[in-house]
Each structure stands twice: as C-alpha cells, then as structure tokens.
MDAnalysis code that builds the backbone (N, CA, C; Angstrom):
import MDAnalysis as mda
import numpy as np

u = mda.Universe.empty(498, n_residues=166, atom_resindex=np.repeat(np.arange(166), 3), trajectory=True)
u.add_TopologyAttr("name", ["N", "CA", "C"] * 166)
u.add_TopologyAttr("resid", np.arange(1, 167))
u.add_TopologyAttr("resname", ["MET", "GLU", "PRO", "ILE", "TYR", "LYS", "ASN", "VAL", "THR", "LYS", "TYR", "THR", "LYS", "GLU", "ILE", "TYR", "MET", "LYS", "PHE", "LEU", "GLU", "PHE", "HIS", "ASN", "GLN", "LYS", "TYR", "GLY", "LEU", "LYS", "TYR", "GLN", "ILE", "TYR", "THR", "ILE", "LEU", "PHE", "ILE", "ILE", "LEU", "LEU", "ILE", "TYR", "CYS", "ILE", "ILE", "ILE", "ASN", "ILE", "GLN", "TYR", "LYS", "GLN", "ILE", "GLY", "ALA", "THR", "ILE", "ILE", "PHE", "SER", "VAL", "VAL", "LEU", "ALA", "LEU", "VAL", "VAL", "TYR", "TYR", "ARG", "TYR", "PHE", "SER", "GLN", "ILE", "LYS", "ILE", "ILE", "LYS", "LYS", "GLU", "LEU", "LYS", "SER", "LYS", "LYS", "ILE", "GLU", "LYS", "GLU", "ASP", "THR", "PHE", "TYR", "PHE", "TYR", "PHE", "TYR", "GLU", "LYS", "TYR", "PHE", "LYS", "VAL", "ARG", "ASP", "LYS", "SER", "GLU", "THR", "TYR", "LYS", "VAL", "LYS", "TYR", "LYS", "GLU", "LEU", "TYR", "LYS", "VAL", "HIS", "GLU", "THR", "ASP", "GLU", "PHE", "PHE", "TYR", "LEU", "TYR", "ILE", "ASP", "ARG", "THR", "HIS", "SER", "TYR", "ILE", "LEU", "GLU", "LYS", "ASP", "LYS", "PHE", "THR", "LYS", "GLY", "ASP", "PRO", "ASN", "GLU", "PHE", "TYR", "LYS", "PHE", "ILE", "LYS", "SER", "LYS", "LYS", "PHE", "LEU", "LEU"])
u.atoms.positions = np.array([
    [0.844, -1.168, -0.001],
    [0.003, 0.002, -0.004],
    [0.885, 1.242, -0.003],
    [0.596, 2.153, -0.845],
    [1.377, 3.371, -1.014],
    [0.885, 4.436, -0.013],
    [1.808, 5.074, 0.720],
    [1.395, 6.137, 1.664],
    [0.875, 7.370, 0.943],
    [0.003, 8.103, 1.641],
    [-0.542, 9.333, 1.077],
    [0.448, 10.479, 1.257],
    [1.139, 10.499, 2.431],
    [2.155, 11.491, 2.740],
    [3.390, 10.787, 3.300],
    [4.550, 11.382, 2.983],
    [5.820, 10.914, 3.529],
    [6.586, 12.116, 4.042],
    [7.274, 11.903, 5.196],
    [8.063, 12.969, 5.761],
    [9.336, 12.348, 6.358],
    [10.444, 13.029, 6.208],
    [11.714, 12.579, 6.769],
    [12.265, 13.750, 7.611],
    [12.328, 13.538, 8.914],
    [12.788, 14.602, 9.817],
    [13.940, 14.092, 10.677],
    [14.999, 14.872, 10.696],
    [16.176, 14.550, 11.523],
    [16.020, 15.291, 12.851],
    [16.027, 14.522, 13.951],
    [15.846, 15.126, 15.280],
    [17.200, 15.667, 15.783],
    [17.313, 16.980, 15.793],
    [18.524, 17.642, 16.257],
    [18.199, 18.397, 17.574],
    [19.222, 18.858, 18.254],
    [19.006, 19.659, 19.467],
    [18.224, 20.917, 19.142],
    [18.541, 21.519, 18.020],
    [17.847, 22.743, 17.605],
    [16.350, 22.502, 17.432],
    [16.002, 21.424, 16.762],
    [14.604, 21.092, 16.560],
    [13.916, 20.806, 17.901],
    [14.585, 20.058, 18.757],
    [14.014, 19.749, 20.071],
    [13.821, 21.025, 20.901],
    [14.769, 21.941, 20.836],
    [14.642, 23.180, 21.590],
    [13.469, 24.012, 21.041],
    [13.259, 23.999, 19.751],
    [12.101, 24.695, 19.180],
    [10.798, 24.056, 19.653],
    [10.804, 22.735, 19.784],
    [9.624, 22.053, 20.320],
    [9.363, 22.515, 21.759],
    [10.426, 22.560, 22.567],
    [10.266, 22.966, 23.959],
    [9.750, 24.404, 24.057],
    [10.252, 25.301, 23.213],
    [9.769, 26.671, 23.175],
    [8.289, 26.712, 22.839],
    [7.915, 25.977, 21.815],
    [6.498, 25.915, 21.390],
    [5.632, 25.384, 22.546],
    [6.069, 24.284, 23.100],
    [5.301, 23.638, 24.183],
    [5.148, 24.581, 25.377],
    [6.210, 25.263, 25.719],
    [6.170, 26.166, 26.850],
    [5.242, 27.354, 26.561],
    [5.275, 27.906, 25.353],
    [4.388, 28.981, 24.993],
    [2.924, 28.534, 24.997],
    [2.690, 27.317, 24.543],
    [1.320, 26.815, 24.435],
    [0.731, 26.422, 25.774],
    [1.530, 25.769, 26.620],
    [0.998, 25.172, 27.862],
    [1.675, 25.689, 29.130],
    [2.750, 26.452, 29.020],
    [3.540, 26.851, 30.189],
    [2.797, 27.696, 31.189],
    [2.071, 28.711, 30.727],
    [1.358, 29.606, 31.654],
    [0.316, 28.845, 32.485],
    [-0.456, 28.028, 31.823],
    [-1.489, 27.250, 32.509],
    [-0.838, 26.344, 33.543],
    [0.250, 25.680, 33.194],
    [0.980, 24.818, 34.091],
    [1.493, 25.574, 35.292],
    [2.049, 26.767, 35.045],
    [2.596, 27.591, 36.133],
    [1.487, 28.066, 37.081],
    [0.364, 28.475, 36.526],
    [-0.733, 28.958, 37.345],
    [-1.267, 27.848, 38.266],
    [-1.472, 26.675, 37.718],
    [-1.924, 25.546, 38.546],
    [-0.908, 25.227, 39.635],
    [0.347, 25.265, 39.296],
    [1.399, 24.957, 40.266],
    [1.399, 26.007, 41.376],
    [1.356, 27.274, 41.011],
    [1.364, 28.329, 42.015],
    [0.162, 28.268, 42.934],
    [-1.013, 28.024, 42.368],
    [-2.225, 27.899, 43.188],
    [-2.110, 26.737, 44.169],
    [-1.601, 25.619, 43.689],
    [-1.455, 24.445, 44.552],
    [-0.448, 24.718, 45.676],
    [0.663, 25.410, 45.336],
    [1.673, 25.738, 46.350],
    [1.083, 26.699, 47.385],
    [0.303, 27.691, 46.936],
    [-0.346, 28.624, 47.873],
    [-1.286, 27.866, 48.804],
    [-2.043, 26.935, 48.265],
    [-2.935, 26.140, 49.108],
    [-2.151, 25.336, 50.135],
    [-1.073, 24.741, 49.751],
    [-0.270, 23.965, 50.684],
    [0.358, 24.864, 51.773],
    [0.826, 26.031, 51.380],
    [1.382, 26.974, 52.368],
    [0.286, 27.425, 53.344],
    [-0.905, 27.674, 52.830],
    [-2.040, 28.013, 53.717],
    [-2.298, 26.897, 54.725],
    [-2.303, 25.648, 54.254],
    [-2.514, 24.503, 55.136],
    [-1.420, 24.415, 56.200],
    [-0.189, 24.688, 55.807],
    [0.922, 24.662, 56.750],
    [0.728, 25.743, 57.809],
    [0.375, 26.949, 57.388],
    [0.191, 28.052, 58.342],
    [-0.953, 27.750, 59.317],
    [-2.049, 27.252, 58.814],
    [-3.185, 26.895, 59.699],
    [-2.777, 25.834, 60.702],
    [-2.057, 24.825, 60.252],
    [-1.638, 23.763, 61.151],
    [-0.608, 24.247, 62.179],
    [0.218, 25.185, 61.806],
    [1.159, 25.783, 62.759],
    [0.389, 26.550, 63.843],
    [-0.616, 27.329, 63.403],
    [-1.428, 28.105, 64.348],
    [-2.128, 27.195, 65.349],
    [-2.580, 26.047, 64.894],
    [-3.282, 25.127, 65.787],
    [-2.352, 24.093, 66.410],
    [-1.059, 24.319, 66.231],
    [-0.019, 23.485, 66.825],
    [-0.171, 21.996, 66.461],
    [-0.518, 21.761, 65.200],
    [-0.652, 20.400, 64.672],
    [0.672, 20.039, 63.991],
    [1.645, 19.602, 64.761],
    [2.995, 19.362, 64.278],
    [3.008, 18.251, 63.200],
    [2.283, 17.192, 63.438],
    [2.269, 16.073, 62.454],
    [1.724, 16.510, 61.110],
    [0.605, 17.230, 61.116],
    [0.008, 17.694, 59.884],
    [0.927, 18.734, 59.215],
    [1.571, 19.571, 60.003],
    [2.490, 20.572, 59.460],
    [3.639, 19.875, 58.731],
    [4.189, 18.841, 59.335],
    [5.287, 18.099, 58.711],
    [4.810, 17.447, 57.408],
    [3.642, 16.846, 57.454],
    [3.097, 16.182, 56.248],
    [2.915, 17.190, 55.120],
    [2.271, 18.321, 55.405],
    [2.078, 19.333, 54.376],
    [3.393, 19.907, 53.872],
    [4.375, 20.051, 54.759],
    [5.671, 20.547, 54.370],
    [6.377, 19.578, 53.426],
    [6.279, 18.293, 53.717],
    [6.847, 17.264, 52.845],
    [6.150, 17.271, 51.479],
    [4.838, 17.364, 51.503],
    [4.082, 17.421, 50.246],
    [4.487, 18.671, 49.453],
    [4.641, 19.783, 50.111],
    [5.079, 21.011, 49.440],
    [6.430, 20.820, 48.796],
    [7.374, 20.226, 49.522],
    [8.715, 19.996, 48.977],
    [8.639, 19.070, 47.767],
    [7.822, 18.020, 47.853],
    [7.694, 17.086, 46.733],
    [7.076, 17.764, 45.506],
    [6.057, 18.582, 45.740],
    [5.418, 19.292, 44.624],
    [6.420, 20.223, 43.936],
    [7.159, 20.997, 44.706],
    [8.127, 21.893, 44.132],
    [9.178, 21.105, 43.354],
    [9.663, 20.013, 43.943],
    [10.645, 19.182, 43.261],
    [10.077, 18.633, 41.952],
    [8.888, 18.037, 42.035],
    [8.298, 17.423, 40.830],
    [7.996, 18.433, 39.741],
    [7.379, 19.544, 40.105],
    [6.907, 20.506, 39.105],
    [8.055, 21.333, 38.501],
    [9.189, 21.479, 39.226],
    [10.249, 22.306, 38.686],
    [11.526, 21.518, 38.416],
    [12.095, 20.946, 39.461],
    [13.416, 20.354, 39.313],
    [13.396, 19.038, 38.518],
    [12.390, 18.243, 38.669],
    [12.355, 16.979, 37.895],
    [12.141, 17.260, 36.420],
    [11.431, 18.328, 36.081],
    [11.224, 18.685, 34.684],
    [12.552, 19.079, 34.021],
    [13.388, 19.781, 34.773],
    [14.700, 20.155, 34.259],
    [15.538, 18.924, 34.009],
    [15.482, 17.954, 34.928],
    [16.228, 16.703, 34.749],
    [15.736, 15.949, 33.537],
    [14.431, 15.898, 33.329],
    [13.847, 15.198, 32.183],
    [14.332, 15.824, 30.872],
    [14.340, 17.144, 30.800],
    [14.783, 17.818, 29.592],
    [16.256, 17.545, 29.323],
    [17.074, 17.645, 30.370],
    [18.514, 17.350, 30.201],
    [18.707, 15.914, 29.740],
    [17.962, 14.988, 30.305],
    [18.066, 13.572, 29.900],
    [17.651, 13.400, 28.452],
    [16.576, 14.043, 28.048],
    [16.100, 13.939, 26.662],
    [17.137, 14.517, 25.688],
    [17.757, 15.627, 26.051],
    [18.784, 16.229, 25.208],
    [19.979, 15.301, 25.031],
    [20.209, 14.444, 26.005],
    [21.326, 13.504, 25.939],
    [20.897, 12.147, 25.390],
    [19.635, 12.006, 24.995],
    [19.160, 10.742, 24.467],
    [19.805, 10.446, 23.129],
    [19.799, 9.182, 22.769],
    [20.442, 8.762, 21.514],
    [19.812, 9.441, 20.292],
    [18.492, 9.564, 20.299],
    [17.827, 10.129, 19.117],
    [18.217, 11.580, 18.880],
    [18.521, 12.311, 19.954],
    [18.945, 13.713, 19.804],
    [20.460, 13.809, 19.620],
    [21.206, 13.116, 20.467],
    [22.670, 13.148, 20.402],
    [23.179, 12.714, 19.039],
    [22.620, 11.605, 18.548],
    [23.066, 11.058, 17.268],
    [22.299, 11.616, 16.098],
    [21.407, 12.538, 16.382],
    [20.565, 13.168, 15.377],
    [19.907, 12.130, 14.462],
    [19.162, 11.248, 15.128],
    [18.453, 10.192, 14.406],
    [17.457, 10.783, 13.399],
    [17.303, 10.096, 12.312],
    [16.361, 10.473, 11.291],
    [15.116, 9.606, 11.459],
    [13.939, 10.231, 11.420],
    [12.675, 9.516, 11.528],
    [11.917, 9.660, 10.213],
    [11.374, 8.530, 9.778],
    [10.621, 8.462, 8.553],
    [9.149, 8.251, 8.902],
    [8.302, 9.125, 8.406],
    [6.874, 9.076, 8.693],
    [6.135, 8.717, 7.401],
    [5.254, 7.713, 7.503],
    [4.443, 7.276, 6.364],
    [2.986, 7.339, 6.804],
    [2.196, 8.169, 6.135],
    [0.794, 8.376, 6.504],
    [-0.125, 7.672, 5.520],
    [-0.975, 6.819, 6.076],
    [-1.955, 6.082, 5.303],
    [-3.347, 6.548, 5.712],
    [-4.337, 5.924, 5.130],
    [-5.722, 6.341, 5.391],
    [-6.142, 6.142, 6.866],
    [-5.791, 5.037, 7.491],
    [-6.264, 4.738, 8.843],
    [-5.212, 4.799, 9.922],
    [-3.951, 4.965, 9.573],
    [-2.863, 4.976, 10.543],
    [-1.620, 5.576, 9.896],
    [-0.577, 5.776, 10.714],
    [0.705, 6.161, 10.165],
    [1.785, 5.314, 10.800],
    [2.905, 5.244, 10.109],
    [4.063, 4.506, 10.605],
    [5.228, 5.471, 10.832],
    [5.967, 5.176, 11.906],
    [7.176, 5.938, 12.221],
    [8.318, 4.954, 12.229],
    [9.356, 5.253, 11.455],
    [10.486, 4.324, 11.367],
    [11.765, 5.098, 11.682],
    [12.605, 4.472, 12.501],
    [13.946, 4.969, 12.732],
    [14.946, 3.900, 12.305],
    [16.177, 3.972, 12.761],
    [17.185, 2.984, 12.356],
    [16.814, 1.559, 12.734],
    [16.205, 1.395, 13.899],
    [16.027, 0.053, 14.434],
    [14.605, -0.452, 14.497],
    [13.605, 0.427, 14.511],
    [12.237, -0.022, 14.721],
    [11.245, 0.736, 13.826],
    [10.069, 0.108, 13.689],
    [8.961, 0.749, 13.023],
    [7.767, 0.669, 13.954],
    [7.071, 1.798, 14.128],
    [5.888, 1.858, 14.980],
    [4.690, 2.174, 14.113],
    [3.585, 1.536, 14.431],
    [2.316, 1.818, 13.758],
    [1.436, 2.566, 14.760],
    [0.914, 3.701, 14.351],
    [0.102, 4.539, 15.249],
    [-1.229, 4.830, 14.561],
    [-2.311, 4.520, 15.239],
    [-3.635, 4.873, 14.713],
    [-3.890, 6.334, 15.054],
    [-4.586, 7.018, 14.177],
    [-4.801, 8.455, 14.359],
    [-5.550, 8.750, 15.644],
    [-6.439, 7.871, 16.085],
    [-7.189, 8.133, 17.295],
    [-6.291, 8.106, 18.536],
    [-5.051, 7.609, 18.403],
    [-4.132, 7.596, 19.548],
    [-3.442, 8.947, 19.736],
    [-3.580, 9.841, 18.791],
    [-2.984, 11.157, 18.936],
    [-3.749, 11.965, 19.979],
    [-2.984, 12.675, 20.798],
    [-3.571, 13.476, 21.849],
    [-4.009, 14.872, 21.296],
    [-3.104, 15.492, 20.569],
    [-3.364, 16.790, 19.937],
    [-2.499, 16.921, 18.695],
    [-2.881, 17.845, 17.825],
    [-2.103, 18.141, 16.635],
    [-1.962, 19.655, 16.550],
    [-0.714, 20.132, 16.391],
    [-0.459, 21.574, 16.273],
    [0.409, 21.840, 15.075],
    [0.251, 23.057, 14.529],
    [1.020, 23.480, 13.379],
    [1.685, 24.819, 13.712],
    [2.959, 24.963, 13.329],
    [3.666, 26.245, 13.407],
    [4.155, 26.573, 12.001],
    [4.904, 27.659, 11.875],
    [5.463, 28.021, 10.561],
    [6.401, 26.950, 10.021],
    [7.127, 26.270, 10.912],
    [8.142, 25.307, 10.490],
    [7.798, 23.838, 10.733],
    [6.880, 23.567, 11.678],
    [6.680, 22.176, 12.129],
    [5.215, 21.817, 12.277],
    [5.024, 20.496, 12.275],
    [3.805, 19.883, 12.774],
    [4.194, 19.121, 14.032],
    [3.392, 19.273, 15.085],
    [3.628, 18.523, 16.317],
    [2.442, 17.588, 16.512],
    [2.705, 16.301, 16.435],
    [1.687, 15.306, 16.630],
    [1.859, 14.757, 18.042],
    [1.122, 15.290, 18.987],
    [1.266, 14.901, 20.402],
    [0.705, 13.506, 20.614],
    [1.478, 12.689, 21.326],
    [1.006, 11.348, 21.707],
    [0.540, 11.329, 23.144],
    [0.928, 12.329, 23.933],
    [0.405, 12.549, 25.266],
    [0.635, 14.011, 25.594],
    [0.516, 14.414, 26.837],
    [0.601, 15.833, 27.189],
    [1.972, 16.465, 26.954],
    [3.028, 15.664, 26.961],
    [4.367, 16.229, 26.860],
    [5.223, 15.687, 25.731],
    [4.794, 14.623, 25.081],
    [5.607, 14.006, 24.039],
    [4.949, 14.163, 22.679],
    [5.780, 14.404, 21.688],
    [5.238, 14.689, 20.381],
    [6.176, 14.143, 19.280],
    [5.534, 13.725, 18.190],
    [6.304, 13.486, 16.976],
    [6.475, 14.835, 16.324],
    [7.686, 15.126, 15.885],
    [7.999, 16.420, 15.294],
    [8.260, 16.190, 13.798],
    [7.499, 16.882, 12.959],
    [7.671, 16.804, 11.509],
    [8.012, 18.172, 10.965],
    [9.143, 18.277, 10.282],
    [9.491, 19.517, 9.641],
    [8.644, 19.680, 8.401],
    [8.063, 20.846, 8.220],
    [7.174, 21.074, 7.090],
    [7.896, 20.956, 5.745],
    [9.133, 21.408, 5.716],
    [9.851, 21.384, 4.422],
    [10.506, 20.044, 4.126],
    [10.216, 19.015, 4.917],
    [10.824, 17.706, 4.720],
    [9.829, 16.666, 4.208],
    [8.717, 17.120, 3.630],
    [7.769, 16.173, 3.017],
    [8.325, 15.735, 1.687],
    [8.449, 14.396, 1.538],
    [8.929, 13.872, 0.250],
    [7.755, 13.420, -0.624],
    [6.574, 13.379, -0.034],
    [5.348, 13.069, -0.790],
    [4.214, 13.817, -0.126],
    [3.463, 14.557, -0.928],
    [2.312, 15.305, -0.429],
    [2.661, 16.737, -0.045],
    [1.635, 17.541, -0.009],
    [1.768, 18.959, 0.281],
    [1.542, 19.198, 1.790],
    [2.434, 19.925, 2.462],
    [2.262, 20.186, 3.897],
    [0.940, 20.881, 4.246],
    [0.472, 21.789, 3.389],
    [-0.793, 22.476, 3.679],
    [-1.961, 21.480, 3.650],
    [-1.940, 20.582, 2.714],
    [-2.984, 19.575, 2.624],
    [-2.820, 18.566, 3.761],
    [-1.587, 18.306, 4.174],
    [-1.336, 17.345, 5.257],
    [-2.026, 17.775, 6.538],
    [-1.944, 19.071, 6.859],
    [-2.544, 19.543, 8.103],
    [-4.067, 19.302, 8.092],
    [-4.708, 19.589, 6.985],
    [-6.157, 19.303, 6.881],
    [-6.409, 17.802, 7.039],
    [-5.588, 17.016, 6.406],
    [-5.703, 15.541, 6.477],
    [-5.569, 15.034, 7.901],
    [-4.513, 15.450, 8.584],
    [-4.240, 14.925, 9.939],
    [-5.276, 15.421, 10.944],
    [-5.715, 16.657, 10.814],
    [-6.755, 17.166, 11.724],
    [-8.061, 16.409, 11.520],
    [-8.400, 16.112, 10.282],
    [-9.661, 15.383, 10.046],
    [-9.564, 13.960, 10.581],
    [-8.398, 13.349, 10.473],
    [-8.226, 11.974, 10.954],
    [-8.255, 11.938, 12.478],
    [-7.656, 12.909, 13.095],
    [-7.580, 12.938, 14.541],
    [-8.963, 13.006, 15.168],
    [-9.814, 13.805, 14.557],
    [-11.118, 14.033, 15.193],
    [-12.252, 13.186, 14.624],
    [-12.007, 12.488, 13.535],
    [-13.066, 11.657, 12.970],
    [-12.967, 10.196, 13.378],
    [-11.728, 9.711, 13.607],
    [-11.580, 8.285, 13.910],
    [-11.621, 8.003, 15.398],
])
C-alpha cells in the first residue's frame, strides 16, 4: 500500500529546543498557574496547622510542598537534560513518517511503529513544524519542508480530520 504522505525529519537539538519553546508557549502559563495555586494552598494549610499546633500535619504538608516543588520544577529540568542527551537527539536520528488512510508509521534505524490516528492526543502546526502529540508532553515532530510526498498544507487538513473523525 502506497502512503498518502511521507516525511523525513532529523531530530537535532535545535529542533528539540524549538519544540520545547513551542510547548512552553502553548502550555507553560497554565501549568505555572496551577502549580502556584497548589503551592499557595499547601502553604495556607501549613500556616493553619502551625497556628493550631498540629505538628504532624504541618510536617506532612511541608513534605508534600517539597515534593510538589521538586516534581513541578526540578524533575522537569532533569527530564529535559536527559532527553537532550538521548540517543535520538545526540546522534541526530532520522525519523521516517508514512501516513496512510487509517494509521501512520514511524520508522527509525532500528524499529517501526504503527500509530492509529485516534491515539494522537493533539495536533499543532507552526510556521516550520507539525507537532503530533502522543500525550501531554511528548510529540512526533515533523518539519514542514521535509515532506517527500504530499503537500504540507494539505497534510494539516488531512491529519486534523483523521484525529477528530476516527
């Protein structure tokens, strides 16, 4: 079966950094607001428990506060650093995308993955890229100018219709 669209994108640090910038612009403010509100709530609980001399509850809320701050800020930095050192970025792996009527395939040096369109979380377009999100933080990145078959403008209409119809 012949694919409708083909794309070949090399994952470089520059491309990954552009993805992070896009992701942060799209979702960063919302993420920060939720985090700040949750931290304020935890601090309020700590203050109330200190006033009522509830040492056990104060310690518990303090530990939860520390874990939230670590998870929401410091662990994210570690994840990004780890991803930047991953083989696909360090070695600038090339990914081949083949889009068919009911699914698409992603191939790298060692494996081929078949993904049904309904498994996509979200689809976004920028001037240079298509981001096919598979969950809240991970995305397939396709460079617009790297289509070897099919028109990128038509591709966006195609992928959006598949995402929401299947």
